[in-house]
C-alpha positions in Angstrom: 79.9 163.2 226.2 79.1 159.7 227.7 81.9 160.0 230.2 80.7 163.8 231.0 77.5 162.5 231.3 78.2 160.4 234.1 80.4 162.4 235.7 77.7 164.8 235.8 74.6 162.1 237.3 77.4 161.0 239.6 77.8 164.4 241.4 74.8 165.2 241.4 73.0 161.9 243.1 76.4 161.7 245.4 76.0 165.7 246.8 72.4 165.5 248.0 73.5 162.0 249.8 76.4 163.7 251.2 74.7 167.1 252.6 72.6 163.9 255.1 75.5 163.5 257.3 75.0 164.7 260.8 77.3 165.1 263.5 79.2 162.3 264.2 78.2 161.3 267.6 74.4 161.6 266.8 71.7 160.3 264.6 71.7 161.3 261.2 69.0 162.8 259.3 66.8 160.4 257.4 66.8 161.9 254.1 68.9 164.7 252.9 67.3 168.5 252.8 66.8 168.6 249.1 64.7 165.1 248.8 63.0 166.1 252.1 62.0 169.1 249.8 60.7 166.9 247.5 63.5 167.5 244.9 63.4 164.1 243.7 59.7 163.9 242.8 60.0 167.1 240.5 62.7 165.5 238.9 60.7 162.7 238.0 57.8 164.6 237.1 60.5 166.8 234.5 61.7 163.3 233.6 57.9 162.2 232.9 57.1 165.3 230.7 60.3 164.8 228.6 59.4 160.9 227.8 56.0 162.2 227.0 57.5 164.7 224.5 59.9 162.3 223.2 57.1 159.4 222.8 54.6 161.8 221.0 57.3 162.4 218.6 58.1 159.0 217.7 54.8 158.1 217.2 54.1 156.4 214.2 56.8 155.2 211.3 57.4 158.4 210.4 58.8 159.4 213.9 62.2 161.3 213.9 62.7 161.4 217.6 64.8 164.0 218.9 65.5 165.0 215.7 63.5 167.9 214.5 63.4 170.0 211.1 62.3 173.9 211.4 60.2 175.5 208.8 63.2 176.4 206.2 63.6 172.3 206.1 67.0 172.5 208.4 67.6 169.7 210.6 68.1 170.0 214.3 68.7 168.5 217.6 65.7 168.7 220.5 67.9 169.1 223.5 65.1 168.1 226.0 63.9 165.2 224.0 68.0 164.4 224.1 67.8 164.3 228.0 65.2 162.6 228.4 66.3 159.1 229.1 69.3 161.0 231.3 66.5 162.6 233.3 64.5 159.2 233.9 68.0 157.4 234.9 68.9 160.3 237.0 65.2 160.3 238.8 65.1 157.0 239.5 68.5 157.1 241.3 67.5 159.9 243.6 64.4 157.9 244.3 66.5 155.1 246.1 67.1 157.7 249.0 63.5 157.1 249.6 64.1 153.4 250.1 67.2 153.6 253.0 65.4 154.3 255.6 62.6 152.1 255.7 65.5 149.4 254.8 67.5 150.7 258.0 64.6 150.3 260.3 64.0 146.6 259.2 67.7 146.0 259.7 67.3 147.4 263.2 64.3 145.1 264.0 66.2 142.3 262.3 69.1 143.3 264.6 67.0 143.6 267.6 65.4 140.0 267.4 69.1 138.4 266.2 71.6 136.8 268.8 74.9 136.9 266.8 77.1 140.0 267.4 78.3 140.6 264.2 74.8 141.1 262.8 73.3 143.2 265.8 75.9 145.6 265.3 75.6 145.9 261.6 72.2 146.5 261.9 72.3 149.3 264.6 75.1 151.1 262.9 73.0 151.3 259.7 69.8 152.3 261.7 71.5 155.2 263.2 73.2 156.7 260.0 71.5 155.8 257.1 72.7 157.9 254.9 76.6 156.8 255.8 76.7 155.2 252.5 74.0 156.3 250.6 76.7 158.4 248.3 78.1 155.1 247.0 74.9 153.1 247.1 73.5 155.9 244.2 76.9 155.4 242.2 76.5 151.8 242.1 72.7 152.1 241.2 73.3 154.3 238.3 76.1 151.9 237.2 74.0 149.1 237.0 71.4 150.7 235.7 73.4 152.3 233.0 75.1 148.8 232.0 71.2 147.3 231.8 70.1 149.9 229.6 73.3 149.4 228.0 73.1 145.8 227.4 68.8 146.4 226.2 70.0 149.0 223.9 72.6 147.0 222.3 70.8 144.0 222.1 67.6 145.5 221.3 69.1 147.6 218.4 71.0 144.3 217.2 67.5 142.3 217.0 66.0 145.4 215.1 68.7 145.6 212.4 68.2 141.7 211.8 64.2 142.3 211.7 65.1 145.1 209.3 66.8 142.9 206.9 64.4 140.6 207.1 61.6 142.9 206.3 63.3 144.3 203.6 64.9 141.5 202.2 61.9 138.6 202.0 64.0 135.9 201.4 67.6 134.8 201.9 68.6 136.2 198.2 66.0 137.9 195.9 66.8 137.9 192.3 65.0 141.4 190.7 65.1 139.5 187.2 62.4 140.6 184.1 61.1 137.8 182.6 63.8 135.3 182.8 64.1 132.5 179.9 63.1 129.1 180.4 66.8 128.0 180.9 67.8 130.9 183.2 64.8 129.8 185.4 66.0 126.4 186.0 69.1 127.7 186.9 67.9 129.2 189.9 67.3 126.2 192.0 70.6 124.4 191.0 72.6 127.4 192.0 74.6 126.2 195.0 73.3 126.7 198.3 70.2 127.5 196.9 67.6 125.0 199.0 64.1 126.2 196.6 63.4 129.2 194.7 60.0 130.8 194.2 58.9 133.2 191.6 57.1 136.7 192.2 55.4 139.0 190.4 55.0 142.2 191.7 53.1 145.6 190.0 51.1 148.8 191.7 47.5 149.1 191.3 45.9 152.6 191.6 43.1 152.6 194.5 40.4 155.0 195.0 41.5 156.7 197.6 44.0 158.1 194.9 47.1 155.9 196.5 49.0 152.9 195.0 48.7 149.8 196.5 51.6 146.8 195.8 50.4 143.6 194.4 52.5 141.0 195.3 51.9 137.6 193.6 54.2 134.8 195.3 54.3 131.1 194.4 53.4 130.3 198.3 54.4 126.3 197.5 57.7 127.2 197.4 58.6 129.8 200.3 60.1 127.5 203.0 60.6 130.6 205.6 57.3 131.9 205.8 58.0 135.1 203.8 60.2 136.6 207.0 57.2 137.8 208.6 57.9 138.6 212.4 55.4 136.5 214.5 53.5 140.0 215.9 53.2 141.7 212.7 49.8 138.7 211.9 47.7 137.4 214.3 48.5 134.1 213.2 52.1 132.1 212.1 54.0 132.9 209.2 53.2 129.4 207.7 49.9 129.5 208.3 49.3 133.1 206.8 50.9 131.4 203.1 49.2 128.4 203.6 45.8 129.9 203.6 46.7 131.3 199.9 47.8 127.8 198.4 45.4 127.0 195.7 42.8 124.9 196.4 43.1 122.9 193.3 46.1 120.1 192.3 48.5 120.8 189.2 47.5 122.2 186.2 45.9 120.1 183.0 48.5 119.2 180.2 50.2 116.4 178.5 52.8 115.3 181.2 56.2 114.8 179.4 59.3 112.8 180.7 60.9 114.5 184.1 64.0 115.9 182.3 62.6 116.4 178.7 65.1 118.4 176.2 63.3 118.1 173.0 59.5 118.3 172.2 58.6 116.6 168.5 54.5 117.0 167.3 53.4 114.9 164.5 50.9 117.1 162.8 48.9 117.4 159.7 47.0 120.2 158.1 44.7 120.4 155.1 43.4 122.6 152.9 39.5 121.6 152.7 38.9 123.9 149.7 41.8 122.7 147.9 40.2 119.8 146.3 43.3 117.5 146.0 45.5 120.4 145.0 46.8 121.4 147.8 49.2 125.0 147.6 52.6 124.0 148.8 53.4 127.3 149.4 50.5 127.9 152.0 51.6 126.8 155.7 50.4 127.9 159.3 52.6 128.4 161.8 52.9 126.0 165.2 54.1 127.3 168.5 53.8 125.1 171.5 52.9 126.1 175.2 55.0 124.2 178.1 54.7 124.8 182.0 57.1 124.4 183.8 57.0 122.8 187.7 56.0 126.6 188.9 53.3 126.7 186.9 54.8 128.9 184.8 54.2 129.2 180.8 56.3 129.9 178.2 55.2 130.1 174.3 58.2 128.4 172.3 58.1 128.4 168.1 57.7 125.3 166.8 57.7 125.9 163.1 55.6 126.2 160.2 53.5 123.8 159.0 52.5 123.0 155.5 48.8 122.9 154.2 49.4 120.0 152.4 47.4 117.2 153.8 50.9 115.0 154.7 51.9 114.5 158.3 54.8 116.0 159.2 57.0 115.8 162.4 58.3 119.2 164.0 60.8 119.4 166.5 62.0 121.8 169.2 64.2 122.1 172.0 63.2 122.7 175.5 66.7 123.6 176.6 67.7 122.9 180.8 63.7 123.4 182.2 62.8 123.5 185.1 60.9 120.1 184.7 58.7 117.9 184.4 57.2 119.8 182.1 53.5 119.9 180.6 52.3 120.7 177.2 49.9 123.4 178.3 48.6 124.0 174.5 49.7 124.7 171.2 48.8 127.4 168.5 47.9 127.6 164.9 48.6 130.9 163.1 47.3 131.0 159.3 47.5 134.2 157.5 45.0 134.8 155.3 44.3 135.6 151.8 43.8 138.3 149.1 39.9 137.9 148.2 39.5 134.0 149.1 39.1 132.5 152.2 40.0 128.9 152.8 38.4 126.1 155.5 41.4 124.2 157.1 41.8 120.7 159.1 44.5 120.2 161.8 45.2 116.4 163.0 47.4 116.4 166.0 48.8 112.7 165.7 50.9 112.6 168.4 53.1 114.3 171.2 56.6 112.8 172.1 59.7 113.7 174.3 62.9 112.9 174.7 65.4 113.2 177.3 69.2 114.0 176.7 70.6 111.1 174.8 67.3 109.1 175.0 64.4 108.3 172.4 61.4 110.0 171.7 59.0 108.7 173.8 55.1 109.3 173.3 53.0 110.9 175.3 48.8 110.1 175.6 46.4 113.4 174.8 43.6 111.4 175.9 41.7 111.7 179.1 42.1 115.4 179.0 39.0 117.5 178.0 40.8 120.2 175.3 39.6 123.2 174.4 39.6 125.9 171.4 39.5 129.3 171.0 40.0 131.8 168.0 42.3 134.8 169.6 43.0 136.7 166.2 39.7 137.2 163.7 42.0 139.1 160.9 39.2 140.8 158.2 36.6 139.8 156.2 33.8 140.7 154.0 30.5 139.5 155.1 28.2 137.7 152.4 31.2 137.5 150.0 30.5 134.6 147.3 32.5 131.3 148.1 34.3 132.2 151.4 33.1 132.2 154.9 31.4 135.5 156.2 34.1 135.4 159.3 36.7 133.6 160.2 34.8 130.6 162.2 36.1 127.6 164.3 33.8 124.9 163.1 34.7 122.1 165.2 37.6 120.4 167.5 37.0 116.5 168.8 39.2 113.8 170.1 39.1 110.5 168.6 41.4 107.2 168.4 44.0 109.3 170.3 44.2 111.9 167.8 42.9 115.4 168.1 41.4 117.1 165.3 40.0 120.5 164.5 38.6 122.8 161.8 38.2 126.4 161.2 37.5 128.5 158.6 39.9 132.0 157.9 38.0 134.5 156.3 39.8 136.4 153.8 41.2 140.5 153.5 39.7 142.8 150.3 42.5 144.8 148.6 40.7 148.3 149.6 41.4 146.6 153.4 44.9 146.2 153.1 47.4 149.2 152.2 50.1 146.6 150.2 52.5 146.9 152.9 53.2 144.1 155.7 52.3 141.4 156.0 48.8 140.1 155.9 46.2 139.2 158.7 46.2 136.3 160.4 43.9 133.9 162.5 44.6 132.3 165.2 43.5 129.1 166.7 44.4 128.1 170.2 43.9 124.6 171.4 44.6 123.4 174.9 43.7 121.3 178.1 40.5 122.7 179.1 40.8 124.2 182.9 38.6 124.8 186.0 37.4 128.8 185.6 39.0 130.4 188.8 36.4 132.7 190.2 37.8 134.3 192.9 41.3 133.8 194.8 42.4 134.5 198.1 44.8 137.3 199.2 46.4 138.9 202.3 46.1 142.7 202.6 47.8 144.9 205.0 46.1 147.4 207.5 46.8 149.9 205.2 45.4 148.4 201.9 42.0 147.8 204.2 42.1 151.8 205.0 43.0 152.7 201.8 40.7 150.1 199.7 37.8 150.8 201.7 37.7 146.9 202.4 37.4 144.5 205.5 38.6 140.9 205.8 36.3 138.7 204.4 35.1 140.6 201.8 35.8 140.5 198.2 37.0 143.0 195.5 37.6 143.3 192.4 41.6 144.4 191.5 42.7 145.2 187.6 46.1 143.0 187.2 47.2 142.7 183.7 44.9 144.2 182.0 42.2 141.8 183.7 39.7 142.3 186.3 40.1 139.4 189.2 37.8 139.2 192.0 39.9 138.7 195.3 38.6 137.8 198.7 40.9 139.1 201.7 40.9 136.1 204.0 43.3 137.4 206.7 45.6 141.1 207.4 48.6 141.6 208.2 50.4 144.8 209.9 52.9 145.1 207.0 54.1 142.8 204.5 58.1 142.1 203.5 59.4 143.7 201.1 56.4 146.3 200.4 55.5 149.6 201.3 57.7 152.8 202.0 59.2 151.5 204.9 60.8 148.5 202.6 62.0 151.8 200.5 59.7 150.8 198.0 57.8 153.8 196.8 56.7 157.4 198.3 55.1 157.3 201.8 52.2 159.9 201.0 50.9 157.5 198.1 51.7 154.0 199.7 48.3 152.6 200.0 49.5 149.1 201.3 50.0 145.8 199.8 48.0 142.4 198.8 49.6 139.0 198.8 48.1 136.4 196.4 49.3 133.3 195.3 51.3 133.3 191.8 49.6 130.2 190.3 46.1 131.1 191.5 46.4 134.0 190.0 47.7 132.9 186.5 44.9 130.9 186.6 42.7 133.1 187.3 44.0 135.1 184.3 44.2 132.2 181.2 41.5 133.0 179.4 41.1 133.4 175.5 41.8 136.8 175.8 44.2 137.1 179.0 47.5 135.6 179.5 49.2 134.7 182.4 51.6 137.2 184.3 55.8 136.4 183.8 57.6 136.5 187.2 59.8 139.6 187.4 61.4 138.4 190.7 62.6 135.3 192.4 62.9 134.4 195.9 65.5 131.9 196.8 65.9 130.1 200.1 69.3 129.0 200.8 71.1 126.6 203.3 72.0 127.9 206.2 75.5 130.1 205.4 75.2 129.5 202.0 73.4 132.5 201.1 76.9 134.4 199.8 78.0 131.4 197.9 74.6 131.5 196.3 75.1 135.2 195.7 78.0 135.0 194.2 77.0 132.2 191.9 73.9 134.0 190.3 76.2 137.1 190.1 78.1 135.2 187.9 75.2 134.2 185.5 75.0 135.3 182.2 72.5 138.1 181.5 72.6 138.9 185.4 73.2 142.4 186.5 74.9 142.1 189.9 72.8 144.9 191.2 69.4 142.7 190.8 70.7 140.1 193.3 69.6 141.1 196.9 70.9 139.5 199.7 69.5 139.4 203.2 72.9 139.4 205.0 74.3 142.3 202.9 71.2 144.2 204.0 72.1 143.5 207.4 75.5 144.4 207.1 74.8 147.8 205.9 72.1 148.0 208.8 75.0 147.3 211.1 77.3 149.4 209.9 75.0 152.3 210.9 76.8 155.5 212.9 73.2 156.5 214.2 73.0 153.3 215.8 76.6 152.6 216.7 76.9 155.7 218.1 74.2 155.2 221.6 75.6 152.0 222.1 79.1 153.2 222.2 78.0 156.1 224.2 75.9 154.3 226.8 78.9 151.4 227.5 81.3 154.0 228.1 78.8 155.9 230.9 78.4 152.6 232.2 81.6 152.2 232.5 82.6 155.1 234.1 79.5 155.1 236.4 81.3 151.5 237.4 84.6 152.8 238.2 83.4 155.8 240.3 81.4 153.9 242.4 84.0 151.1 243.1 86.0 154.4 244.3 83.0 155.6 246.1 82.6 152.4 248.1 86.7 152.3 249.1 86.4 155.4 250.2 83.5 155.4 252.0 84.4 151.7 253.4 87.7 153.1 254.6 86.3 156.5 255.9 84.3 154.2 258.2 86.7 152.0 259.2 88.8 154.8 259.8 86.1 156.5 262.0 84.7 153.4 263.7 88.3 152.4 264.5 88.3 152.8 268.0 85.1 150.5 268.3 86.6 148.1 266.3 89.7 148.3 268.9 87.2 147.9 271.8 85.4 145.2 270.1 89.0 143.5 269.7 90.0 144.0 273.2 86.5 142.5 274.4 87.3 139.1 272.4 85.7 139.7 269.1 87.9 137.9 266.6 89.2 139.5 263.2 86.8 137.1 261.3 83.8 138.6 263.5 85.1 142.3 262.9 85.2 141.1 259.0 81.9 139.5 259.1 80.2 142.8 260.7 81.8 145.0 257.9 81.1 142.4 255.2 77.1 142.6 256.4 77.4 146.5 256.3 78.7 146.9 252.9 76.5 143.7 251.8 73.0 145.2 252.6 74.4 148.4 250.7 75.3 146.4 247.3 72.9 144.5 247.3 70.2 146.8 247.7 71.9 149.0 245.1 72.0 146.0 242.9 68.2 145.1 243.1 67.5 148.9 242.5 69.8 149.3 239.5 68.5 146.2 238.0 64.8 147.0 238.3 65.4 150.9 237.2 67.2 149.4 233.8 64.8 147.2 233.1 62.2 149.5 233.3 64.0 152.0 231.5 65.0 149.6 228.9 61.3 148.5 228.2 60.4 152.4 228.5 63.4 154.6 226.4 64.9 151.7 224.4 61.8 152.1 221.5 62.2 155.7 221.4 65.7 156.1 220.9 66.4 153.0 218.3 66.0 154.7 215.2 67.0 153.6 211.1 69.4 155.7 209.3 67.4 158.1 208.0 66.2 158.9 211.8 62.7 157.2 211.4 61.0 154.3 214.1 62.0 151.2 211.9 59.7 148.6 210.8 59.1 146.1 212.3 58.7 147.9 215.2 61.7 147.3 217.9 61.2 144.0 219.8 63.4 144.8 223.6 66.1 142.5 224.0 67.3 141.9 227.4 70.0 138.8 227.3 69.6 137.4 231.5 73.2 136.2 230.9 74.8 139.2 230.0 72.5 140.8 233.0 74.1 138.5 235.2 77.9 138.9 234.2 77.1 143.0 234.8 76.1 142.4 238.2 78.8 140.3 238.7 81.2 142.5 237.3 80.1 145.6 239.0 79.6 144.2 242.5 83.2 142.5 242.0 84.9 145.5 242.6 83.4 146.9 245.9 83.0 143.4 247.4 86.8 143.0 246.9 87.6 146.7 248.3 85.3 145.7 251.0 86.9 142.4 251.9 90.6 144.3 251.8 89.8 146.6 254.2 87.9 144.6 256.2 90.9 141.7 257.0 93.2 144.4 258.1 94.4 144.1 261.7 92.3 146.8 263.9 94.1 149.1 265.7 95.0 148.1 269.4 92.5 149.3 272.4 95.1 151.2 274.0 96.6 153.3 271.0 93.1 153.7 270.1 91.7 155.1 273.5 94.7 157.0 273.8 94.4 159.0 270.6 90.9 159.5 271.4 91.5 160.6 274.8 94.0 163.3 273.0 97.6 161.7 274.7 
């Protein structure tokens, strides 16, 4: 098909030029008759209309270019839109004919003012018959323009596949893991080839417009590649966008543990203040510890049961290979109520210690931190019952002499409030370092999210996240966010309400409260060393409890996109058409030069008889043909560059025949264009040089042949 298009275009542009040849002895017509009648302008108008239709049909991310659908949903191809680029190429090529007469007049004036014989004769011949080399010139213009278009389309398509792979992946490697354990989280950052790991949390939120928005909470402190956000998708550099979301406060409060701690030891004492010296050995409170890793992620670990016997007990819990350094971010005490009788308990935290592998336990100070207590589970109670608190109640908490103490009442359960099945209700007391309240967090919104939610940059809005309402302030907007939206394969385009980007650590600080819990990441964005993504992906897929399909690799996405036949087809077709046009141009120049030399054999013989050397005659032919080649290269390059800028963004589509996201960035590598020009011009130049260096016929022979003897 590509060769057929090239041949058809070649015939279309050469036939009008050949009809412009006038009588052999007179001055030729300046332009062919069809061109004088305005055929080239009409062709240009048709090409402009076809381009307008193509641009209108491909407008927006859902545009499908030349691929259309009828009422029944059957796909088809609009012929006019398919030939729009070819029409534009043909129209631009034919318009070159209008440049030849002005160039001929310029050459004539240059010849009249010059002194050299070769240049004077070349200018005179060109001015007499400007259409003599029109056919080869048009073929050369066509070859150069198609070559430039093929280079631009190929380079732009390759760049678009890379940009789409960046947008769909967001990171070198992305792990879609649901609430991984503390050990597994630590392994992500130590996988061979991984330079850093950033946890992320993604969820869908309903919007007032009836659409659904995507909230992406990402640990921006560990994102090293700027989200793979292309520069033109935002009004600021990607790193500036990410930095604007970084939390304003430093590390979270907590008891700092050794860098490589693998075990935690708590020394605790629990006393039933109502037992009056006769504690019940069967009664205990269950202790849990909340630790926080370097990503700000919290994990609740069951430490064990603490008897309410008034004695000090050491309770140990393993931390595994966590992503240290760790912090003790809180303690929970779950005490089961008793039937018909409440109790008043006191718990003392005597010491907190941790050990590294093979090392001794080292105590960590709990002083210097403002501690806060809260009662999360209230169980059941009977107000006004004698001998017991009316309700579960937290009396006090204090820090003195390096020891934490808290006193609370449990309340109790009545027989008619318990059905006799299952455990009795429990009272939960949480002890944690006080955190500053986060009233508002920064966010970056896409343009679609702003439109769907009715908000604007600089405005604050409430977002329902994880069952809690979080206040966000939209500080910046971007055109699109990687890994979000229907363009990245995430959701229905009709219900896509855009995306909101926040910092995960900031979000968890806003969610940490008496009645809310922080969110656990359901994705991990990994930055790898150059060329190490495949190694990292292989190691990740070999991890236990890991589904290989949950590993998203940017390089693999790029390979799948580059293997798409919808994009590879046009590249092959354009390259074949450019090659066919270049071969036709070479043949055209050879035939035109040979015919011109044969036609002007008498002239060259007489010039040789008058003393013109073969070198001067060769310079004469080179000057004539050089003007044509230079003009063709200049016009062909300009036409190809214009078509590349105008057409390539409309014909580069995705595998689903839609406009890619991000939009196509037109690429036209200068070194490839330079090689193209050198390759296309080499054959006409060599052919011309070979014919021009032949020995001219003798004057007597040429004159005798002209006289008919």
